C-alpha positions, 0 to 999 in steps of 0.5 A, spaced: 456 783 398 460 783 404 458 777 409 461 773 415 463 768 410 467 772 406 475 771 408 477 775 414 483 779 412 489 779 417 493 785 418 499 782 421 499 776 416 498 775 409 494 769 406 501 765 406 502 766 413 508 771 412 508 777 416 506 783 413 510 789 412 507 794 417 508 789 422 515 786 420 519 790 425 514 789 431 514 782 430 522 781 430 522 785 436 516 780 439 520 774 437 526 776 441 521 777 448 520 772 453 512 770 453 512 770 460 515 777 461 510 779 455 504 777 459 506 780 466 507 787 462 500 786 460 498 785 467 502 791 469 498 795 464 492 793 467 494 796 474 497 802 470 490 803 468 486 802 474 491 806 478 490 812 473 482 811 474 481 810 467 474 807 468 467 808 465 460 807 467 455 802 463 448 806 462 442 801 465 447 798 469 443 797 476 449 797 480 452 803 477 459 800 478 465 803 474 469 798 469 476 798 467 476 798 459 480 792 457 487 794 454 491 789 450 499 791 449 499 788 442 499 795 437 495 795 431 500 798 426 498 802 420 503 804 414 505 811 412 502 810 405 495 807 408 495 813 413 496 818 407 490 814 403 485 814 409 487 821 411 485 824 404 478 820 405 477 822 412 478 830 410 474 829 404 468 826 408 469 831 414 469 837 409 462 834 406 459 833 413 460 841 415 458 843 408 451 839 409 450 841 416 450 849 414 446 847 408 440 843 412 440 849 416 439 854 411 437 853 403 437 846 403 440 845 396 441 838 397 433 837 398 432 842 392 436 838 388 433 831 389 439 828 392 436 827 399 429 826 401 425 832 405 423 827 410 429 825 413 430 832 415 423 835 417 422 828 421 428 828 424 428 829 432 436 831 431 434 837 427 434 843 431 429 849 428 433 853 433 439 853 428 436 855 422 439 861 419 444 861 424 452 860 422 456 858 428 462 863 430 468 861 424 463 857 420 464 851 423 459 846 426 463 839 427 469 842 431 471 835 433 469 829 429 470 821 430 470 817 423 469 810 425 472 805 420 473 798 418 477 794 414 476 788 410 482 787 405 489 790 404 486 796 401 479 796 403 477 801 408 470 803 409 466 808 414 462 804 419 459 811 422 460 818 423 460 821 430 459 829 429 455 830 435 460 828 441 465 823 439 468 820 445 474 815 446 480 820 445 482 820 452 483 812 451 487 813 445 492 818 449 492 813 455 494 807 451 500 811 448 502 813 454 502 806 457 505 803 451 511 808 452 512 806 459 511 798 458 516 798 452 520 804 451 525 801 447 520 799 442 519 807 440 526 807 439 526 801 434 520 803 430 518 810 428 511 811 430 508 818 429 506 821 436 499 823 438 501 826 445 500 833 443 492 832 441 490 836 447 495 842 445 492 841 438 485 841 441 486 847 445 489 851 439 483 849 435 478 851 440 481 857 441 481 859 433 474 858 433 472 863 438 467 869 437 469 876 436 468 878 443 474 874 445 478 879 443 475 884 449 478 879 454 484 883 458 489 878 455 486 878 448 486 870 449 480 866 448 477 862 455 475 855 454 471 850 458 469 843 458 462 842 460 460 835 463 454 832 465 457 830 472 461 825 475 455 820 474 456 820 466 459 814 463 465 819 460 466 823 466 473 821 466 475 823 459 471 830 460 476 831 466 482 828 463 481 833 457 480 839 461 486 838 465 490 836 459 488 843 455 489 847 462 481 849 461 476 849 466 471 843 467 464 846 469 457 843 470 451 847 468 450 849 475 457 853 475 455 857 469 450 863 468 448 868 463 451 875 465 451 882 461 450 878 455 456 873 456 456 866 459 460 866 465 463 861 469 464 861 477 471 862 479 474 864 486 474 871 483 467 871 481 464 870 474 469 870 468 466 870 461 467 864 457 469 864 449 468 857 447 464 851 451 467 844 449 460 841 451 459 834 453 452 835 454 447 832 449 442 838 445 436 836 449 439 838 456 443 844 453 438 850 455 432 848 459 429 855 456 430 852 448 430 845 449 428 840 455 425 845 461 426 839 466 434 839 464 438 841 470 445 840 466 445 846 462 445 853 462 438 857 461 439 862 456 445 859 453 442 859 446 440 866 446 448 868 447 450 863 442 445 865 436 448 872 438 455 870 436 458 871 443 460 864 445 462 858 441 459 851 442 463 845 440 460 841 437 454 846 435 447 844 437 444 840 431 450 836 429 447 830 431 443 829 425 449 828 421 450 821 426 443 819 424 444 812 420 439 814 415 443 820 413 449 816 413 446 811 408 446 818 403 453 820 405 456 818 398 451 823 395 452 828 400 460 827 399 459 828 391 454 834 392 458 838 396 465 836 394 464 835 387 468 828 388 467 821 388 468 819 395 475 816 397 472 812 403 466 808 401 460 807 406 458 800 408 452 797 403 446 799 407 438 798 407 434 803 409 428 800 412 423 806 411 423 803 404 418 798 403 423 794 398 428 794 403 424 792 409 422 786 405 429 784 403 431 785 411 425 781 414 427 775 409 434 776 411 435 778 418 439 772 420 445 774 415 444 782 417 446 787 422 440 791 424 441 798 427 437 804 430 438 810 426 439 814 433 443 808 436 450 808 439 454 804 443 452 797 440 445 798 444 438 797 440 441 792 434 441 785 432 447 781 429 443 776 425 448 770 425 449 770 432 442 771 434 437 766 436 431 764 432 427 767 438 431 774 438 430 774 430 423 773 431 422 779 436 426 784 432 422 782 426 416 785 430 420 791 432 422 792 425 415 792 422 412 796 427 417 802 426 421 801 420 423 808 419 427 807 426 432 802 423 437 801 417 441 794 416 447 792 413 451 786 411 455 782 417 462 784 415 468 780 415 472 785 419 479 785 419 483 782 425 489 784 429 493 780 434 492 780 441 496 777 447 493 771 450 495 765 455 497 761 449 500 767 445 498 771 439 491 770 437 487 774 431 481 778 434 476 783 430 477 791 430 475 797 428 478 804 428 476 811 430 480 817 428 479 823 431 479 830 427 479 837 429 476 842 425 477 850 426 477 856 421 484 855 420 483 848 417 482 840 418 487 836 423 487 829 423 490 825 429 495 819 426 492 813 428 486 814 433 482 809 437 482 801 435 477 798 439 477 790 439 472 784 440 476 780 445 472 774 445 474 769 439 469 770 433 465 776 436 464 782 432 462 787 437 468 792 439 464 796 444 467 797 451 460 797 453 459 790 450 465 787 452 470 790 447 477 793 449 482 797 446 489 798 443 494 803 441 494 805 434 501 806 431 502 810 424 509 809 422 513 814 419 516 813 412 
């Protein structure tokens, strides 16, 4: 079992203090630089972010103040060989996720085979009966996927969680790279780093490839893509606007859309124009007040009828949120093997399902050593990190566990790998995770090289979420 007492793997230095191969060229460059200049560049990067408007809001923050996500200028570096191995595992997992989603909304063969309990589907609030028997245009459920990875050793990458509903953070990946190229252009001539800047173009192309058949009826035969945002007060609004701009797509709110002549159309200066693909950043509950929450003003009345008629593509498909459920996550090894016929190339983190009496008893006895999460939680909220919690906090959480055990899973406190950040005293190790972004269309699966590295900026902290005090780094995948 992995625990906090396991030795932490340092991605820059080996056990003897020698620089690892991935960082050799970068460290040689870093040692040539003046420390004061590096710190000034760090401050300059922060000004760059602030001037670019790269901020986020924290849900539940009473003053509603927009915050700047801290950015560290020391890159997280991954070798070509490491990335090839990771890519194979990520692709396998994404294929399995799409097959799983198709199955649970059709024959539920995995349940019939006894590999997944029926209750995890039937009693899951993320399961949408409206999707039963329906195949999305192109057969794709998860058009954009974020797979959160952690590393605990030289060859030990594990999946921490899956983000198949509306994964966020890709705008920060792109802005991190742009910032690094502006601050340190010479680095990119010395190190052969794989590019990520073409992600918006590839996203637009992937979404267009997922358009319904009626897109061919357009005047120019090209699919019309739009991004649906809840509006400026959403915590990820910057990203919605950024991606729409970068793709050359329209950014729309629910009030801009209506159903006309069997199509979803958006308001323009020339009247209403039909949309073929809607990249939605609105949760299922608010997507269609006629099918889900009748109080919603964020969605489009009747869009589910148009969707089920095959006359618009919604990315990601409604109902994909069940794949984000952490109780479902605990069955991912079985899910991967069931749909691919292969053993998982990327293992899960060991997980206890608190819905099971024996697991619950173990978790309650060992709360001080475990991380406990809500099955539908995200952003670092609603969780307990045992080793950093007080006795009073642990006792209060134990009461919540006993009252609603089905709502939680538990995992060991992993010794996440560290990479260096720049401090006033120089380089210092901090814990990180990694979220690669995956694009899925009927034409195949594309994985952006690298992704978003989130870093726990506080010494000893294991929480990397920006809403909980974490920051980000540029992620470099080296060419051979």
